[in-house]
PARO-121712 format. One record per residue (C-alpha): z, y, x; residue number from 0. Coordinates in steps of 0.02 Angstrom, whole numbers, plus 50000, padded with zeros to 5 digits. Example, Ala and Ser with C-alpha at 12.3 -4.5 7.8 and 13.67 -1.06 7.14 Angstrom:
2
ATOM     w     v     u num
ATOM 50390 49775 50615   0
ATOM 50357 49947 50684   1
***
This chain:
366
ATOM     w     v     u num
ATOM 50000 50000 50000   0
ATOM 49953 50172 50067   1
ATOM 50124 50259 50072   2
ATOM 50297 50254 49994   3
ATOM 50266 50382 49856   4
ATOM 50102 50300 49807   5
ATOM 50191 50131 49800   6
ATOM 50313 50204 49674   7
ATOM 50169 50267 49568   8
ATOM 50084 50097 49572   9
ATOM 50244 50002 49533  10
ATOM 50290 50117 49389  11
ATOM 50118 50103 49313  12
ATOM 50116 49913 49331  13
ATOM 50282 49894 49241  14
ATOM 50234 50020 49106  15
ATOM 50069 49935 49071  16
ATOM 50153 49767 49062  17
ATOM 50255 49838 48917  18
ATOM 50100 49912 48834  19
ATOM 50011 49745 48842  20
ATOM 50157 49647 48774  21
ATOM 50167 49766 48627  22
ATOM 49982 49763 48586  23
ATOM 49961 49574 48592  24
ATOM 50118 49541 48492  25
ATOM 50068 49663 48356  26
ATOM 49887 49600 48349  27
ATOM 49942 49421 48323  28
ATOM 50078 49469 48200  29
ATOM 49955 49567 48093  30
ATOM 49826 49427 48096  31
ATOM 49958 49303 48040  32
ATOM 50024 49422 47906  33
ATOM 49858 49478 47831  34
ATOM 49730 49349 47891  35
ATOM 49612 49496 47910  36
ATOM 49523 49562 48065  37
ATOM 49504 49729 47978  38
ATOM 49692 49762 47986  39
ATOM 49692 49725 48173  40
ATOM 49560 49860 48192  41
ATOM 49658 49983 48087  42
ATOM 49814 49958 48193  43
ATOM 49716 49981 48355  44
ATOM 49644 50142 48285  45
ATOM 49817 50207 48242  46
ATOM 49882 50172 48418  47
ATOM 49742 50250 48519  48
ATOM 49686 50390 48403  49
ATOM 49805 50521 48479  50
ATOM 49703 50505 48639  51
ATOM 49566 50613 48561  52
ATOM 49682 50763 48583  53
ATOM 49706 50741 48771  54
ATOM 49584 50882 48813  55
ATOM 49712 51006 48745  56
ATOM 49827 50970 48893  57
ATOM 49705 50977 49040  58
ATOM 49743 51157 49087  59
ATOM 49930 51123 49082  60
ATOM 49910 50973 49198  61
ATOM 49817 51080 49325  62
ATOM 49951 51216 49323  63
ATOM 50116 51119 49313  64
ATOM 50212 50988 49412  65
ATOM 50118 50826 49387  66
ATOM 50267 50718 49432  67
ATOM 50376 50798 49298  68
ATOM 50236 50790 49170  69
ATOM 50211 50605 49210  70
ATOM 50392 50563 49171  71
ATOM 50386 50667 49011  72
ATOM 50222 50590 48953  73
ATOM 50263 50410 48997  74
ATOM 50262 50349 48818  75
ATOM 50089 50416 48777  76
ATOM 49908 50409 48832  77
ATOM 49929 50576 48923  78
ATOM 50007 50478 49068  79
ATOM 49837 50412 49123  80
ATOM 49748 50577 49163  81
ATOM 49908 50643 49242  82
ATOM 49910 50493 49359  83
ATOM 49728 50519 49403  84
ATOM 49763 50699 49453  85
ATOM 49920 50648 49548  86
ATOM 49835 50518 49658  87
ATOM 49733 50643 49763  88
ATOM 49897 50732 49803  89
ATOM 49976 50572 49868  90
ATOM 49833 50502 49974  91
ATOM 49699 50566 50092  92
ATOM 49521 50594 50028  93
ATOM 49454 50443 50124  94
ATOM 49587 50334 50041  95
ATOM 49535 50371 49861  96
ATOM 49437 50210 49833  97
ATOM 49574 50101 49906  98
ATOM 49702 50197 49803  99
ATOM 49601 50166 49646 100
ATOM 49587 49982 49688 101
ATOM 49777 49975 49695 102
ATOM 49797 50080 49538 103
ATOM 49669 49975 49446 104
ATOM 49770 49819 49482 105
ATOM 49926 49910 49420 106
ATOM 49862 49979 49255 107
ATOM 49710 49872 49216 108
ATOM 49737 49709 49307 109
ATOM 49919 49702 49255 110
ATOM 49866 49748 49080 111
ATOM 49755 49594 49069 112
ATOM 49885 49481 49151 113
ATOM 50017 49526 49024 114
ATOM 49892 49515 48882 115
ATOM 49872 49334 48935 116
ATOM 50058 49301 48959 117
ATOM 50096 49379 48790 118
ATOM 49986 49250 48704 119
ATOM 50094 49113 48779 120
ATOM 50257 49207 48749 121
ATOM 50217 49225 48564 122
ATOM 50196 49037 48552 123
ATOM 50367 49012 48634 124
ATOM 50474 49145 48550 125
ATOM 50471 49269 48407 126
ATOM 50371 49431 48401 127
ATOM 50537 49524 48398 128
ATOM 50590 49444 48562 129
ATOM 50426 49497 48644 130
ATOM 50450 49677 48583 131
ATOM 50626 49682 48658 132
ATOM 50547 49636 48826 133
ATOM 50427 49781 48799 134
ATOM 50570 49907 48778 135
ATOM 50650 49851 48941 136
ATOM 50491 49890 49040 137
ATOM 50494 50074 48991 138
ATOM 50670 50097 49061 139
ATOM 50613 50029 49229 140
ATOM 50456 50136 49229 141
ATOM 50550 50299 49200 142
ATOM 50671 50260 49342 143
ATOM 50527 50222 49461 144
ATOM 50424 50378 49424 145
ATOM 50577 50490 49445 146
ATOM 50592 50431 49626 147
ATOM 50421 50500 49676 148
ATOM 50445 50644 49799 149
ATOM 50305 50772 49801 150
ATOM 50299 50956 49850 151
ATOM 50199 51048 49718 152
ATOM 50167 51233 49683 153
ATOM 50289 51318 49567 154
ATOM 50247 51322 49383 155
ATOM 50130 51464 49338 156
ATOM 50156 51583 49193 157
ATOM 50077 51538 49027 158
ATOM 49901 51607 49007 159
ATOM 49846 51722 48868 160
ATOM 49799 51625 48712 161
ATOM 49615 51674 48718 162
ATOM 49599 51621 48900 163
ATOM 49688 51457 48866 164
ATOM 49565 51414 48727 165
ATOM 49423 51441 48850 166
ATOM 49506 51336 48985 167
ATOM 49530 51181 48877 168
ATOM 49341 51170 48855 169
ATOM 49300 51187 49041 170
ATOM 49313 50999 49069 171
ATOM 49179 50963 48939 172
ATOM 49065 51092 49020 173
ATOM 49087 51017 49193 174
ATOM 49050 50841 49129 175
ATOM 48896 50897 49034 176
ATOM 48819 50991 49181 177
ATOM 48852 50866 49322 178
ATOM 48726 50720 49323 179
ATOM 48848 50591 49393 180
ATOM 48992 50638 49279 181
ATOM 48875 50641 49130 182
ATOM 48811 50465 49166 183
ATOM 48983 50394 49204 184
ATOM 49053 50469 49044 185
ATOM 48911 50403 48937 186
ATOM 48931 50228 49008 187
ATOM 49119 50230 48982 188
ATOM 49107 50300 48806 189
ATOM 48987 50165 48746 190
ATOM 49076 50028 48843 191
ATOM 49241 50075 48761 192
ATOM 49158 50060 48591 193
ATOM 49120 49878 48632 194
ATOM 49292 49849 48709 195
ATOM 49366 49913 48547 196
ATOM 49272 49773 48463 197
ATOM 49325 49648 48595 198
ATOM 49508 49687 48560 199
ATOM 49477 49614 48387 200
ATOM 49351 49479 48431 201
ATOM 49454 49397 48568 202
ATOM 49587 49361 48436 203
ATOM 49451 49282 48328 204
ATOM 49385 49184 48476 205
ATOM 49560 49113 48499 206
ATOM 49569 49062 48317 207
ATOM 49392 48989 48325 208
ATOM 49442 48875 48470 209
ATOM 49610 48823 48398 210
ATOM 49749 48954 48397 211
ATOM 49858 49072 48499 212
ATOM 49857 48956 48652 213
ATOM 49668 48976 48666 214
ATOM 49689 49162 48637 215
ATOM 49809 49164 48784 216
ATOM 49690 49064 48892 217
ATOM 49546 49183 48860 218
ATOM 49656 49332 48900 219
ATOM 49709 49239 49058 220
ATOM 49527 49218 49107 221
ATOM 49491 49403 49085 222
ATOM 49649 49444 49184 223
ATOM 49605 49330 49329 224
ATOM 49427 49395 49328 225
ATOM 49480 49577 49334 226
ATOM 49602 49544 49477 227
ATOM 49473 49445 49577 228
ATOM 49346 49585 49555 229
ATOM 49470 49719 49609 230
ATOM 49531 49623 49761 231
ATOM 49426 49480 49830 232
ATOM 49252 49540 49778 233
ATOM 49291 49723 49813 234
ATOM 49348 49682 49990 235
ATOM 49190 49581 50023 236
ATOM 49082 49730 49974 237
ATOM 49182 49869 50058 238
ATOM 49045 49905 50185 239
ATOM 48915 49938 50051 240
ATOM 48889 50108 49972 241
ATOM 48968 50156 49807 242
ATOM 48799 50144 49721 243
ATOM 48761 49971 49789 244
ATOM 48932 49901 49741 245
ATOM 48927 49982 49570 246
ATOM 48753 49912 49534 247
ATOM 48809 49737 49585 248
ATOM 48955 49752 49465 249
ATOM 48845 49808 49320 250
ATOM 48715 49673 49350 251
ATOM 48846 49535 49363 252
ATOM 48938 49579 49204 253
ATOM 48774 49589 49106 254
ATOM 48716 49419 49171 255
ATOM 48876 49325 49135 256
ATOM 48904 49406 48966 257
ATOM 48733 49342 48914 258
ATOM 48784 49167 48972 259
ATOM 48939 49171 48860 260
ATOM 48821 49170 48711 261
ATOM 48741 49005 48758 262
ATOM 48907 48921 48803 263
ATOM 48999 48972 48646 264
ATOM 49029 48797 48577 265
ATOM 49104 48726 48738 266
ATOM 49273 48807 48765 267
ATOM 49303 48779 48951 268
ATOM 49126 48824 49001 269
ATOM 49138 48978 48891 270
ATOM 49306 49024 48968 271
ATOM 49244 49009 49147 272
ATOM 49088 49113 49114 273
ATOM 49197 49239 49021 274
ATOM 49307 49248 49178 275
ATOM 49155 49280 49290 276
ATOM 49096 49423 49179 277
ATOM 49265 49505 49205 278
ATOM 49256 49481 49393 279
ATOM 49112 49605 49394 280
ATOM 49199 49715 49266 281
ATOM 49346 49728 49387 282
ATOM 49228 49775 49528 283
ATOM 49151 49921 49431 284
ATOM 49322 49987 49380 285
ATOM 49372 50014 49562 286
ATOM 49242 50150 49585 287
ATOM 49238 50252 49423 288
ATOM 49392 50362 49443 289
ATOM 49367 50397 49631 290
ATOM 49191 50457 49593 291
ATOM 49262 50583 49470 292
ATOM 49403 50633 49589 293
ATOM 49280 50661 49732 294
ATOM 49160 50761 49624 295
ATOM 49285 50881 49543 296
ATOM 49397 51008 49632 297
ATOM 49586 50981 49619 298
ATOM 49607 51143 49519 299
ATOM 49493 51075 49382 300
ATOM 49530 50889 49391 301
ATOM 49660 50890 49252 302
ATOM 49537 50971 49133 303
ATOM 49398 50849 49176 304
ATOM 49506 50693 49168 305
ATOM 49583 50739 48999 306
ATOM 49412 50778 48927 307
ATOM 49344 50615 48998 308
ATOM 49488 50517 48920 309
ATOM 49465 50611 48756 310
ATOM 49283 50559 48744 311
ATOM 49324 50380 48791 312
ATOM 49471 50373 48670 313
ATOM 49362 50423 48523 314
ATOM 49250 50271 48537 315
ATOM 49384 50139 48568 316
ATOM 49458 50151 48391 317
ATOM 49285 50174 48316 318
ATOM 49227 50013 48399 319
ATOM 49383 49921 48347 320
ATOM 49365 49977 48167 321
ATOM 49177 49951 48157 322
ATOM 49177 49776 48229 323
ATOM 49332 49728 48130 324
ATOM 49237 49774 47973 325
ATOM 49085 49676 48031 326
ATOM 49182 49524 48095 327
ATOM 49163 49428 47932 328
ATOM 48981 49481 47910 329
ATOM 48893 49415 48066 330
ATOM 48914 49277 48193 331
ATOM 49036 49306 48336 332
ATOM 48898 49266 48460 333
ATOM 48799 49416 48401 334
ATOM 48939 49529 48464 335
ATOM 48931 49447 48636 336
ATOM 48742 49470 48639 337
ATOM 48753 49654 48593 338
ATOM 48886 49680 48728 339
ATOM 48775 49594 48857 340
ATOM 48624 49700 48810 341
ATOM 48728 49858 48830 342
ATOM 48781 49804 49005 343
ATOM 48599 49771 49049 344
ATOM 48550 49944 48988 345
ATOM 48688 50027 49089 346
ATOM 48631 49933 49245 347
ATOM 48454 50000 49222 348
ATOM 48516 50178 49197 349
ATOM 48619 50175 49357 350
ATOM 48477 50090 49451 351
ATOM 48363 50235 49408 352
ATOM 48492 50371 49444 353
ATOM 48496 50478 49602 354
ATOM 48667 50553 49563 355
ATOM 48767 50443 49682 356
ATOM 48720 50530 49845 357
ATOM 48871 50645 49850 358
ATOM 48999 50505 49831 359
ATOM 48924 50371 49944 360
ATOM 49039 50426 50086 361
ATOM 49188 50367 49984 362
ATOM 49143 50187 50026 363
ATOM 49229 50167 50194 364
ATOM 49257 50006 50291 365
***
């Protein structure tokens, strides 16, 4: 790990996301058992993530205030994620951003998938209430860890005039829309989150299709292992390539293996292994996304850009969850996998044709 303060950030995020995952899986399964309806799973997912569409309102405040204090205060909400992304460049050197994101990705994405998987097994062993009590304990540990981060930051600035503040909260959207790389990354993430919103519902249905919560847990285990392998083993093997080359490999791999899940749908273990491999490449792509944004945007504007980026992404996650929950009973589950695969293929072609990576290629250091 890069340094002591960064280790505390990673540890706090890992524990916090473990709690988030435990909560989400427990509630998804509880609602499916209670209502026997995928639609209600989608509605719950919408209710949980919908506040994220307001994140852009806080970007200017993140840029002007102590990020460590804001992180502790915002721990229980989606605002914690853009705060962390603006805090990382203050804790590590510019040439350490990709490695830092690899570590952070394991903490708040890899850990997320691991505990999604464990929660499936925990639900089969104990009550939903017991799992939720475990969730509460993780937040206590996370607060204590974040409070130990030591960072010298500028003093809090005075509140801006209301008219100027209203202009500032829209700056992030303007930066994203005018920068070719940020525009492409945001588009890809927005559409991908739409499909991941659907996957949050469909993976529960896949589990039921194959036999119950144990299979649900196994599939979540496969995605967890895949993400972690992509962020660690595969990422390390490709460290000497450029950002563009590594990112294209990730996009091609996840498109290829998602297509193969369609043809292996009736054989559980073959399906599960191919599903794992698609997430290996998903994990690889996730290592590079945030560092590309951090390297492109100045530190004085990064809070605005990250909150606007998360706002746009947050909008499509609940929409995808709700849309595909509504459609779940109306078309074959394999059609969802095929649509997801075609999206990945389209994103690969867009990035293949793009020349916007030149300014971030130097991030990829051996």
